[in-house]
N, C-alpha and C positions, 0 to 999 in steps of 0.2 A: 639206316639203323632205326628200328621202331623205338618209340619211347612210351613210357607209361607215367601216369600221374600218381603220386603218392601224397595222401593228405593225412594231416593230424591236427589235433587242438591242443593248445597250450594256454596256460594262464596269460592274461593280457599284459601284465607287468613283464613276464618273461619273454613274451613276443616282442615288446618294444625294446628291451634290453638286447635281444638277439639282433634286431634290425639295426640298432645304433652300433652294436660291436661290429657287426659285418661291414657296416658303412665305414667305420673308422679303420678297418683292416683293408679297405679298398675292394671289397667284393659285395656280393648280394647275398641275401638269405637263401635264395634258391641255389646259387653256386656253392655256398657253405654246406647245404644239405647234400648236394651232389657230391662233394668232396668226402662228406662223411660216409654216404653209402658205398662210395668206391673204396675207401679205406676199410670199412666194415667188412665188405666182401672179399677183399685182398687178405685180411686177416682171419677170414672166416669166423668172425665174431667181433666184439669190440676192439678197436685199435689201442686200447688202453686197459689197465687192470680194473676189473669190476669185482670187488670182493669186500668182505668185512675183515677187519683186522682180527686176528685170532685172540689177542689180549686186550680187546677194546673194553675199557671201564670208563664210567662217567667221572667227570671232574668233581672234586669235593666241593668246591665253591665256584661261584660265578667269577670271582676274581682269578682263580686258577685258570679257568676257560679263557678269560680275556688275556691274561699273560701268555698262555700258549698261542692263541691267535696272533697276538702282536709279535711274539718271537718268530713265528713261522712266516709272517708277512715280511719282517725285516730281513730274514734269511733269504727269502725269495728276491727281494729288492736288491740285496747285496750281491747275490749270484748273478742278476741280470746286468750288473754294472760292468 
């Protein structure tokens, strides 16, 4: 099977986070990108929803935004248990 190299540039901070996350998952950045490409091609597009919410409105205050983020994080943590 012939292979091709695909290259891209990302922010240095994002690259380091990506490398650390793949390491923690027990894989490599290259393998993670191969998995993404395979899933992308199998789904004939992104393997997850990519869209804007129809009723997207800004938060009234920073406190509202913080409360929303906190509640969402706690929900995700509880669902993972």
